[in-house]
C-alpha positions as CSV (number, residue, x, y, z in Angstrom):
1,M,0.0,0.0,0.0
2,A,2.8,2.4,-0.9
3,N,0.4,4.8,-2.8
4,F,-2.4,4.6,-0.3
5,K,-3.0,7.1,2.5
6,I,-5.4,6.3,5.3
7,N,-6.1,8.6,8.2
8,I,-6.5,6.0,10.9
9,S,-4.4,3.0,11.9
10,R,-5.7,-0.5,11.1
11,E,-5.9,-1.2,14.9
12,N,-8.0,2.0,15.5
13,L,-10.1,1.3,12.5
14,S,-10.9,-2.2,13.7
15,E,-11.7,-0.7,17.1
16,Y,-14.0,1.9,15.5
17,V,-16.0,-0.7,13.4
18,S,-16.2,-3.0,16.5
19,R,-17.5,-0.3,18.8
20,Q,-20.0,0.7,16.2
21,L,-21.3,-2.9,16.0
22,E,-21.4,-3.2,19.8
23,F,-23.4,0.0,20.0
24,Y,-26.1,-1.1,17.5
25,F,-26.0,-4.8,18.6
26,P,-25.3,-4.9,22.4
27,D,-25.1,-8.6,22.6
28,G,-21.7,-8.7,24.4
29,I,-19.9,-10.4,21.5
30,K,-16.5,-8.9,20.8
31,N,-15.5,-9.0,17.1
32,K,-12.5,-6.8,17.0
33,K,-9.9,-9.6,16.4
34,I,-11.9,-11.0,13.5
35,I,-12.4,-7.6,11.9
36,Y,-8.7,-6.7,12.4
37,K,-7.6,-9.8,10.5
38,Q,-9.9,-9.0,7.6
39,L,-8.9,-5.4,7.3
40,V,-5.6,-6.1,5.5
41,E,-7.4,-7.6,2.5
42,V,-10.3,-5.1,2.7
43,L,-8.0,-2.1,2.7
44,D,-6.1,-3.6,-0.3
45,R,-9.4,-3.8,-2.2
46,V,-10.4,-0.3,-1.1
47,E,-7.0,0.9,-2.6
48,Q,-7.7,-0.9,-5.8
49,C,-11.1,0.7,-6.1
50,F,-10.1,4.2,-5.2
51,T,-7.1,4.3,-7.6
52,K,-9.7,4.0,-10.4
53,I,-11.8,6.9,-9.2
54,N,-10.4,10.2,-10.5
55,L,-12.0,12.5,-8.0
56,K,-10.2,14.6,-5.5
57,Y,-11.6,12.8,-2.4
58,Y,-10.4,9.5,-3.7
59,L,-7.2,10.1,-5.7
60,Q,-4.8,12.9,-5.2
61,N,-1.4,13.0,-7.1
62,K,-1.8,9.4,-8.1
63,T,-2.3,8.4,-4.4
64,A,-5.5,6.8,-3.2
65,H,-6.9,8.3,0.0
66,F,-9.2,6.6,2.6
67,D,-10.9,8.8,5.2
68,Y,-13.0,6.8,7.7
69,L,-15.0,10.0,8.4
70,N,-16.0,10.3,4.7
71,T,-19.3,8.4,4.5
72,D,-18.7,7.2,0.9
73,H,-15.4,5.8,1.9
74,Y,-16.7,4.2,5.1
75,A,-19.7,2.7,3.2
76,V,-17.3,1.1,0.7
77,L,-15.2,-0.3,3.5
78,L,-18.2,-1.8,5.3
79,Y,-19.5,-3.3,2.1
80,L,-16.2,-4.9,1.3
81,L,-15.7,-6.1,4.9
82,S,-19.2,-7.7,5.0
83,H,-18.5,-9.4,1.6
84,L,-15.2,-10.7,2.8
85,L,-16.7,-12.0,6.1
86,W,-19.3,-13.9,4.1
87,K,-16.7,-15.2,1.6
88,N,-14.4,-16.4,4.3
89,G,-17.3,-18.1,6.2
90,C,-16.9,-16.1,9.4
91,D,-19.3,-16.3,12.3
92,I,-22.9,-16.0,11.0
93,K,-23.9,-13.6,13.9
94,L,-21.2,-11.2,12.8
95,R,-22.2,-11.4,9.2
96,K,-25.8,-10.7,10.0
97,K,-24.9,-7.5,11.8
98,F,-23.8,-6.0,8.5
99,I,-27.0,-6.7,6.7
100,T,-29.5,-5.8,9.4
């Protein structure tokens, strides 16, 4: 990810997504470790997508940018994360939280 800028660490991003899930689904299940493991591949895919979008909030000076506070960016991340969780056969309860 040499030409990819992200304004939050992978650790903090997994914490952010996990806390959001815990807020909306207060079932006591912690998913941070699973999400953290998937983020490497998800962020690689985000980079691949954003390098093809020639708009200032996605690509600047041939460098893709991800901002977790940009709702378009975050929606893409959540979609790709939910797809990867399904593809990898992760816990069904976790996968359902993304489509509810």
